[in-house]
N, C-alpha and C positions, 0 to 999 in steps of 0.2 A: 328177408329183404328190408332192412331197417336203415333209415337215415335220420339224422338229427334235424332239427329245424333248420331250414335253408334260408338264405338271405333274401330271395325274391318274395314279393308280396302280391299274390294274384288278385285280380279284380274280383269284386264280390257280385254274385248273381242275386236276383230278387229272392226274398225269403221263401216264397212259395214254390220255387223251382229248384230241383236238384241240379247242381252245377253241371252245365254242358251235357245233360243226359242225352241230347241228340247226337253229340259227337261220340258218346259211348256206344249208342246204337249203330252208328255208321262203322264202327270198328268191325274187323273180321272176327265173328264170333265162333262159327262152326269150324271144327277141326277139318272136316271134309272139304269145306270151301276155301280153306287157307291155301296159300301157294306152297310149293314143295319145301322152300327154305323155312318158312314159318312152321310147317308141320314137323320138320326135322328138329327145329329148336324146341318145340313143345315136347316132342318125344324124348329127346336127350335129357331135358330137365327132369323127367320123371324117373330116370334110372337112378339106382341107389348111389353110385359113385358121383354122378354129376349133381344130384340134389344136395349131397353133402358139401360139394365144392361151392355151389351157388349159395347155399345157406350161409357160408362164411365170407363170401367175397362180393356177391352181387350188390349188396347195399352200398358198398364203396363206389362201384361203377354207376349205380343208379343216382347217387348223390351228385356225381360229376355231370352226368348227362342232364339231370334235372336243372342244375344251375345254368348249364350251357344253353339250354333251350327255354330258360325263364319259366320253368314249370310245365312246359307243354308236353314233354316226353320223358320217359325213363329208358334205360337201355333195354329192359325187359319188354317194354312196349314196342320198341323199334325192331328188335330181332325176332319177336314171336308173333307180333300182330295182335296180341291179346289186349283187351281194354283194361288199362291200369288207372286206378284211382289213388291220388295222394291223400291219405287219411291222417288227420291230426287228432290225437286222443290226449287225455289228461292222465298222467301216471297214477296208478292206483295207490302206490306208496309214496312216490316223490311229490305228486301234485304238479309236476312240470309237464309241459306239452311235449309230445313226441310226434314226429311226422314220418310216415313210412308208406311205400307203395304196396298196394294190394290189388289183385285181380278183381274187377268188378263184373257182376252179372246183372245187366239191366232187367228190370222187372216193373214195367209201367213207369211210375214216377219214383220208384224205389230202386235201390241197388243192393244186391246180395253179395256178401263177401264170406269166403270159406276159410276157417281157421286151421288150415292143414299143417302149417309150420314145416313145410317140406317133408312131411311124413315123420317128423320127430315125435318122440313119445310124450311130449308135454305141449300144452297149448301155447300159442304165441303170446307175447306180452300184451299186444294190443287187445286181445280178447279179454284178458283180466281188466285192462283199463276201461273198456266199454261196459263191462259188467258192473264195475264200481262207479263209473260216471258215464251214462249213455249219451251225454251231450258231446258232440264232436263236430268237426268240419271236414269237408272234402274239397279237393281241387281236381278238376278234369280240364285238360287243355288250357291251364293257366287261369281258369275261372273257379272261384271258391264259393261254397255255400255251407250254411249251418245245417246239421242233421241231428236226429235222434236215433239211437240204435236199440234194437231188441233182438233176442235170440229166437230164431225160427224153430218151431216144434211141429211134430206130426206131419200132416200132409203138406204143409207149406215148406217144411224143411226138406222133405223128400222131393218135392217139385223143383226147388232151387238147386238141390244137389244134382238131379238129373240134367237140368239145364246147364249147370256148370260142366258136367262131364262131356256134353256135346261140344264144348269149345276147348276143354283141357282134360283129355282122358287120363292124364298122369295122376289125377286125384285118386283114381282107383288104386294105383300103387302106393300112394301116400297112406290111404286108408288101411291097406294091408300091413304096411310097416308100423303104423301107429295103432295096432290092433288092441292095445291096452286102454284106449280111450275112444270115445265117440266124437268124431270131428264136428265141432259146432259150425253152424251157419248163422251168421248175423245179418240183419236187415237194416239198412240205413234209409230213414224216411225224412222228407223235408221237415225242418223244425216247425213245430206248431201243429202238425197233423198226426192223426192216428189212423191206420188202415182199418177198414171194416173186416169182419170175419169172412165175408165173401171175397174181398180183395186178397186176403191171405191165402186162399185156397184156389185161386184162378190164375 
């Protein structure tokens, strides 16, 4: 789900607040609580044929919907009910900024993102970008904030992974198809803050 930098410029939120985290929390998170159409769309995206199709085409459609709604929505968000974050990273090799939609997992004032890459056998580009340069920005509902990223490990990684499965069970299939690698879970924190050990495990 990759889009280049788009022309709209979202308003910026206070530095201490992750962009529109409240709107992310209001999104339908649980697969069981989603309406039948949203459950169908989440299920089909997890099948091997459809995940291959979406991996090649969805970023074009997301770019169009993102521009049309001034950054408030992507196609994936509209048809699945999943909370989508527009993530802007700095290219590990190019040094250029890249913006792409990723599913966000609200976790207090932080957001978890899973580098599943549709179950492909290699990590997504944005994961390598964040490893090389953890400073990034996010936009939710057209409001943007600066964040710092780190990779979740151990109990924190397991907790966020399980929370993600509650809203998008297709990650189980992605994990099976990407069995050659351990799918990373990254955490986005408000810029200028560092979570305590207790926050990472609760």
